[in-house]
TITITOR-53174 format. One line per 10 residues: number of its first residue (from 1); their letters; for each residue x, y, z of C-alpha. Coordinates in nm, 3 decimals. Layout:
NUM) A) X/Y/Z; ...
This chain:
1) MHEFTPEVEA) 0.685/-2.117/2.738; 0.589/-1.803/2.916; 0.827/-1.817/3.200; 1.121/-1.550/3.161; 1.412/-1.757/3.189; 1.774/-1.648/3.170; 1.783/-1.787/2.822; 1.474/-1.572/2.731; 1.651/-1.266/2.872; 1.971/-1.346/2.682
11) LAHQVLEYSL) 1.772/-1.390/2.369; 1.587/-1.046/2.436; 1.916/-0.867/2.453; 2.041/-1.055/2.117; 1.708/-0.946/1.938; 1.747/-0.582/2.057; 2.123/-0.576/1.967; 2.034/-0.698/1.615; 1.731/-0.443/1.584; 1.965/-0.152/1.713
21) DRLKNDPPLD) 2.232/-0.254/1.466; 1.970/-0.263/1.190; 1.845/0.075/1.271; 2.180/0.242/1.304; 2.354/0.122/1.003; 2.274/0.136/0.640; 2.058/-0.165/0.553; 2.219/-0.448/0.339; 2.066/-0.495/0.002; 2.110/-0.860/0.000
31) GPKSAEELYA) 1.905/-1.099/-0.223; 1.711/-1.445/-0.270; 1.872/-1.779/-0.266; 1.689/-2.112/-0.379; 1.519/-2.329/-0.139; 1.789/-2.583/-0.213; 2.054/-2.343/-0.117; 1.887/-2.231/0.195; 1.830/-2.600/0.314; 2.192/-2.668/0.263
41) LVGNTITPAG) 2.282/-2.377/0.491; 2.022/-2.439/0.769; 1.876/-2.767/0.719; 1.561/-2.860/0.883; 1.499/-2.595/1.162; 1.180/-2.747/1.299; 1.295/-3.038/1.531; 1.149/-3.236/1.838; 1.385/-3.073/2.083; 1.395/-2.725/1.932
51) LGGEKAMDLF) 1.722/-2.524/1.850; 1.697/-2.295/2.135; 1.646/-1.929/2.091; 1.997/-1.822/2.040; 2.067/-2.076/1.771; 1.746/-1.994/1.570; 1.826/-1.632/1.604; 2.169/-1.691/1.480; 2.025/-1.884/1.173; 1.791/-1.612/1.094
61) KDVLAKACIS) 2.050/-1.320/1.136; 2.333/-1.514/0.955; 2.150/-1.696/0.677; 1.774/-1.624/0.626; 1.765/-1.238/0.682; 2.039/-1.226/0.427; 1.831/-1.416/0.175; 1.560/-1.125/0.187; 1.600/-0.811/-0.010; 1.583/-0.502/0.220
71) TDHPRYLAFI) 1.282/-0.291/0.109; 1.417/0.012/0.301; 1.756/0.010/0.103; 1.813/0.354/-0.044; 1.863/0.190/-0.395; 1.569/-0.040/-0.351; 1.358/0.114/-0.640; 1.149/-0.163/-0.762; 0.783/-0.207/-0.721; 0.674/0.033/-0.438
81) PSAPSEYANL) 0.935/0.017/-0.159; 0.893/0.048/0.211; 1.084/0.285/0.405; 0.961/0.291/0.769; 1.101/0.554/0.990; 1.296/0.441/1.296; 1.035/0.531/1.540; 0.787/0.330/1.342; 1.011/0.032/1.347; 1.096/0.069/1.708
91) FDLVVGASAL) 0.737/0.081/1.799; 0.647/-0.226/1.600; 0.873/-0.392/1.869; 0.647/-0.257/2.137; 0.318/-0.364/1.962; 0.460/-0.715/1.929; 0.582/-0.734/2.294; 0.258/-0.594/2.408; 0.029/-0.870/2.279; -0.219/-0.621/2.155
101) YGGSWLEGAG) -0.539/-0.723/2.020; -0.675/-0.461/1.777; -1.031/-0.604/1.688; -1.236/-0.440/1.960; -1.261/-0.134/2.172; -1.349/-0.371/2.474; -0.987/-0.539/2.448; -0.776/-0.262/2.279; -0.950/0.081/2.351; -0.623/0.275/2.380
111) AVFAENQALR) -0.474/0.110/2.062; -0.782/0.165/1.879; -0.809/0.527/1.990; -0.465/0.601/1.872; -0.514/0.417/1.525; -0.850/0.637/1.484; -0.637/0.966/1.526; -0.419/0.854/1.248; -0.723/0.777/1.042; -0.862/1.113/1.138
121) WISDLAGLPQ) -0.547/1.272/0.997; -0.587/1.107/0.664; -0.968/1.187/0.651; -0.892/1.555/0.718; -0.639/1.572/0.440; -0.885/1.416/0.207; -1.153/1.674/0.318; -1.399/1.395/0.437; -1.658/1.473/0.688; -1.603/1.443/1.066
131) SAGGVFVQGG) -1.826/1.139/1.058; -1.583/0.946/0.829; -1.398/0.652/0.968; -1.244/0.324/0.898; -0.976/0.064/0.989; -0.622/-0.039/0.918; -0.613/-0.361/0.719; -0.330/-0.587/0.584; -0.277/-0.405/0.237; -0.448/-0.243/-0.061
141) TMGNLSALVA) -0.582/-0.553/-0.205; -0.773/-0.619/0.140; -0.878/-0.265/0.144; -1.010/-0.242/-0.202; -1.189/-0.577/-0.155; -1.361/-0.456/0.172; -1.466/-0.140/0.034; -1.625/-0.288/-0.290; -1.811/-0.535/-0.071; -1.957/-0.266/0.129
151) ARAHFRTKRT) -2.044/-0.081/-0.189; -2.239/-0.376/-0.326; -2.409/-0.447/-0.013; -2.532/-0.093/0.001; -2.640/-0.132/-0.355; -2.836/-0.435/-0.303; -3.074/-0.244/-0.071; -3.170/-0.051/-0.390; -3.209/-0.303/-0.644; -3.344/-0.649/-0.621
161) DVTQWVVAAS) -3.362/-0.737/-1.003; -2.999/-0.725/-1.081; -2.851/-1.052/-1.251; -2.483/-0.923/-1.269; -2.304/-0.673/-1.047; -2.022/-0.476/-1.210; -1.726/-0.264/-1.107; -1.624/0.021/-1.329; -1.248/0.124/-1.332; -0.958/0.245/-1.559
171) AEAHSSIKAA) -0.791/-0.024/-1.766; -0.481/0.115/-1.596; -0.633/0.031/-1.245; -0.440/-0.194/-1.001; -0.457/-0.571/-1.048; -0.623/-0.591/-0.710; -0.949/-0.446/-0.856; -0.971/-0.736/-1.107; -0.877/-0.974/-0.812; -1.154/-0.832/-0.598
181) AHVMDIDTLL) -1.398/-0.884/-0.875; -1.292/-1.238/-0.914; -1.334/-1.305/-0.558; -1.678/-1.141/-0.562; -1.786/-1.324/-0.860; -1.882/-0.997/-1.024; -1.776/-0.844/-1.366; -1.531/-0.545/-1.450; -1.590/-0.282/-1.688; -1.249/-0.152/-1.779
191) IEPQLNGSLG) -1.235/0.178/-1.941; -0.950/0.291/-2.149; -0.822/0.638/-2.036; -0.814/0.893/-2.316; -0.574/1.156/-2.154; -0.213/1.031/-2.079; -0.344/0.746/-1.905; -0.569/0.935/-1.657; -0.920/0.835/-1.665; -1.172/1.125/-1.712
201) GAEAALAIDQ) -1.543/1.170/-1.618; -1.636/1.191/-2.000; -1.504/0.850/-2.106; -1.636/0.689/-1.790; -1.989/0.834/-1.827; -2.006/0.720/-2.184; -1.888/0.375/-2.118; -2.110/0.336/-1.801; -2.426/0.460/-1.985; -2.359/0.237/-2.300
211) YHQANPSHQV) -2.295/-0.060/-2.088; -2.637/-0.024/-1.897; -2.819/0.032/-2.215; -2.685/-0.283/-2.361; -2.728/-0.470/-2.025; -3.043/-0.341/-1.858; -3.035/-0.627/-1.581; -2.675/-0.553/-1.501; -2.557/-0.293/-1.286; -2.245/-0.087/-1.232
221) FALVATAGTT) -2.242/-0.041/-0.843; -1.895/0.132/-0.803; -1.673/0.333/-0.985; -1.317/0.308/-0.901; -1.057/0.594/-0.936; -0.684/0.551/-0.906; -0.482/0.822/-0.722; -0.138/0.737/-0.828; -0.081/0.413/-1.039; 0.193/0.164/-0.936
231) NLGIIDQLAS) 0.353/0.180/-1.282; 0.370/0.550/-1.368; 0.213/0.727/-1.075; -0.085/0.864/-1.290; -0.378/1.018/-1.091; -0.721/0.997/-1.257; -0.946/1.281/-1.286; -1.093/1.255/-0.939; -1.333/1.554/-0.948; -1.519/1.453/-1.282
241) LGDVAHERGI) -1.521/1.083/-1.195; -1.677/1.168/-0.854; -1.957/1.366/-1.027; -2.011/1.082/-1.280; -2.046/0.836/-0.996; -2.285/1.045/-0.772; -2.517/1.154/-1.068; -2.579/0.790/-1.123; -2.604/0.685/-0.765; -2.282/0.477/-0.799
251) WFHIDGAYGL) -2.038/0.431/-0.507; -1.727/0.626/-0.577; -1.410/0.446/-0.449; -1.046/0.592/-0.474; -0.747/0.346/-0.472; -0.483/0.555/-0.326; -0.274/0.287/-0.206; 0.044/0.442/-0.319; -0.037/0.808/-0.433; -0.271/0.953/-0.184
261) AALCAPKSRY) 0.011/0.964/0.074; 0.112/1.292/-0.114; -0.204/1.459/0.031; 0.017/1.547/0.321; 0.253/1.769/0.089; 0.104/2.099/0.058; 0.254/2.158/-0.283; 0.084/1.846/-0.439; -0.256/1.869/-0.276; -0.399/2.019/-0.590
271) LFDGVEKADS) -0.329/1.691/-0.780; -0.605/1.510/-0.561; -0.901/1.777/-0.603; -1.210/1.573/-0.598; -1.089/1.323/-0.332; -1.333/1.472/-0.101; -1.608/1.322/-0.301; -1.496/0.953/-0.228; -1.727/0.724/-0.053; -1.441/0.529/0.033
281) LIVDPHKWLF) -1.061/0.530/-0.013; -0.751/0.343/0.070; -0.393/0.469/0.128; -0.101/0.229/0.244; 0.127/0.388/0.513; 0.362/0.093/0.462; 0.433/0.257/0.114; 0.514/0.623/0.128; 0.400/0.718/0.492; 0.705/0.564/0.653
291) APFDACALIY) 0.524/0.272/0.838; 0.641/-0.098/0.844; 0.448/-0.360/0.673; 0.151/-0.423/0.685; -0.095/-0.113/0.708; -0.348/-0.010/0.469; -0.588/0.274/0.590; -0.952/0.210/0.459; -1.163/0.507/0.510; -1.540/0.536/0.473
301) RNPELGKKAH) -1.746/0.855/0.433; -2.020/0.663/0.604; -1.875/0.405/0.833; -2.214/0.261/0.900; -2.225/0.139/0.559; -1.907/-0.067/0.610; -2.022/-0.198/0.923; -2.344/-0.316/0.780; -2.161/-0.521/0.522; -1.890/-0.660/0.743
311) LQHAAYLETL) -2.028/-0.709/1.098; -1.999/-1.082/1.201; -2.264/-1.233/1.418; -2.205/-1.516/1.676; -2.303/-1.585/2.032; -1.960/-1.527/2.164; -1.940/-1.196/1.973; -2.266/-1.040/2.145; -2.072/-0.903/2.411; -1.902/-0.665/2.163
321) EDESEWNPSD) -2.210/-0.525/2.014; -2.209/-0.198/2.195; -2.325/0.079/1.948; -2.126/0.337/2.144; -1.790/0.165/2.092; -1.571/0.134/1.780; -1.470/-0.216/1.696; -1.229/-0.224/1.396; -1.309/-0.581/1.319; -1.658/-0.451/1.201
331) YAIHLTRRAR) -1.539/-0.247/0.901; -1.343/-0.501/0.680; -1.320/-0.853/0.580; -1.147/-0.969/0.899; -1.221/-1.055/1.257; -0.889/-1.122/1.442; -0.654/-0.838/1.374; -0.327/-0.711/1.518; -0.317/-0.324/1.599; -0.118/-0.266/1.275
341) GLPFWFSLAA) -0.186/0.114/1.251; 0.003/0.174/1.588; 0.363/0.203/1.438; 0.232/0.454/1.192; 0.041/0.641/1.490; 0.354/0.649/1.677; 0.571/0.769/1.395; 0.337/1.036/1.300; 0.285/1.150/1.657; 0.634/1.169/1.726
351) HGTTEYAQAV) 0.782/1.330/1.416; 0.483/1.550/1.357; 0.286/1.624/1.049; 0.519/1.897/0.913; 0.807/1.654/0.898; 0.596/1.401/0.725; 0.502/1.655/0.472; 0.862/1.741/0.410; 0.976/1.395/0.376; 0.701/1.335/0.106
361) EDTMEMARTA) 0.811/1.659/-0.081; 1.172/1.553/-0.067; 1.113/1.213/-0.250; 0.921/1.394/-0.501; 1.191/1.640/-0.556; 1.446/1.343/-0.578; 1.207/1.208/-0.848; 1.236/1.529/-1.052; 1.612/1.515/-1.008; 1.614/1.144/-1.147
371) ATMIRNHPNL) 1.417/1.273/-1.447; 1.658/1.533/-1.531; 1.936/1.266/-1.491; 1.777/1.052/-1.734; 1.702/1.319/-1.982; 2.068/1.403/-1.972; 2.178/1.039/-2.004; 2.306/0.957/-2.367; 2.146/0.599/-2.370; 1.801/0.668/-2.175
381) ELVAEPTLSV) 1.472/0.815/-2.268; 1.213/0.950/-2.023; 0.880/0.792/-2.077; 0.680/1.068/-1.895; 0.748/1.342/-1.658; 0.707/1.217/-1.306; 0.370/1.344/-1.138; 0.458/1.185/-0.789; 0.770/1.001/-0.729; 0.771/0.718/-0.986
391) VAFTRTGWNT) 1.013/0.775/-1.278; 0.964/0.559/-1.592; 1.231/0.533/-1.858; 1.390/0.330/-2.160; 1.725/0.203/-2.269; 1.769/0.278/-2.618; 1.785/-0.048/-2.817; 1.709/-0.296/-2.545; 1.448/-0.581/-2.560; 1.298/-0.741/-2.250
401) AQYQTWSDKL) 1.550/-1.011/-2.201; 1.820/-0.731/-2.186; 1.630/-0.533/-1.928; 1.593/-0.845/-1.721; 1.972/-0.945/-1.769; 2.086/-0.591/-1.650; 1.833/-0.614/-1.337; 1.966/-0.944/-1.238; 2.324/-0.815/-1.266; 2.245/-0.502/-1.078
411) LEDQIGFVTP) 2.118/-0.704/-0.772; 2.387/-0.968/-0.796; 2.641/-0.684/-0.780; 2.461/-0.524/-0.488; 2.425/-0.199/-0.659; 2.058/-0.171/-0.644; 1.717/-0.326/-0.710; 1.533/-0.213/-1.016; 1.302/-0.438/-1.192; 1.164/-0.407/-1.555
421) SAHHGAPILR) 0.816/-0.331/-1.609; 0.596/-0.252/-1.933; 0.418/0.039/-2.059; 0.176/0.005/-2.378; 0.327/-0.336/-2.426; 0.698/-0.227/-2.452; 0.952/-0.288/-2.179; 1.047/-0.015/-1.955; 1.241/0.061/-1.622; 1.100/0.267/-1.342
431) FAIVNPWTKE) 1.225/0.418/-1.018; 0.978/0.414/-0.725; 1.139/0.664/-0.495; 0.962/0.678/-0.150; 1.269/0.655/0.056; 1.383/1.003/0.192; 1.742/0.845/0.229; 1.773/0.792/-0.152; 2.034/1.034/-0.276; 2.138/1.167/-0.615
441) SDLAEILATL) 2.441/0.960/-0.573; 2.232/0.645/-0.535; 2.061/0.724/-0.868; 2.393/0.800/-1.027; 2.539/0.485/-0.923; 2.261/0.294/-1.089; 2.236/0.493/-1.393; 2.606/0.475/-1.468; 2.539/0.091/-1.538; 2.324/0.181/-1.818
């Protein structure tokens, strides 16, 4: 299977031609098909004799790829899109072709060195000490889970009489916090924010102290702040929350999977005052830092605490236990890992940090433009002024079913991809603008359908 035959060489040209065409031209929006429809088009693709590379590639290119929505389309504005730079996408091909292993320094020193420089850039933006460090993991869910596991492991060295471990967070926190608590078999203390959906120190302190008074054998071991909620882009009050956590000896974790990317934009840096108090944080370059899926940067103030929680021991791994070397597998819930931070590193190194800052600022400016367009629209009402690049709004008189019908038709007509959400129990629409190629004309085309 490793012989470089003429067929493999021809396939390589076919793959490169497809990739180049995908990079050069506007991406298609496309959309899903049912499993029955796909089977009717391609049949069973796994056969004893094999289809051959050319036929398999044709099936992917002509059928399967077209049944996937392009997350980098400028009118893909649902969830949190992805808009990898051309450099990042190209280098992702290099990472795959190079058969790199990103778990240990011994096997991937050059890759790990480059990833660590990208992590250092994020750490410096956040104002963390030079000793800070971490690892690129699959996504925000894995990053949050790994950070909370490290936090609990650290707290277990302080108390041995705890009957229930608890993580505190805003009721607006990402669903991955509750998912992590479920996996860890711990409780969550969800605190209702008082100020426009932004959790502050006063309500967090009151809730944590009252909880401990009522449950003396329970321990809140981590306080999670959100730096840019997925739904509205709301940023918790990081400085006061950091003080509350540290005054109580609690681990302070910041979930900035989406929003912390805006640290690189000087005009918005003030929004994240207090991020420097974090014991750990995450940010996903595949969301708003122009990297391909999948890459979440997990950074610890004190990486040794992460390593103590996650280091795996086995006879065959002893050769890697060199204290002078940085093994990324030691800092999260994983062992085998691809060097998933390399495409981000390459794009950042090639473009430079100034261009990155400008791209992020451009998307926030486009969000403000969208807000103005919505305010001027006769049928629409803005839910809140955008803080980052999420713009939430409602259509007068519509119910949930009407929002969904509109969304389905928008995709069917290949105009855009915008999905309904909800805020305070009421249906809303939202634009998540992270693609620098999203233009005012794209927004106008979608808004014209409302």
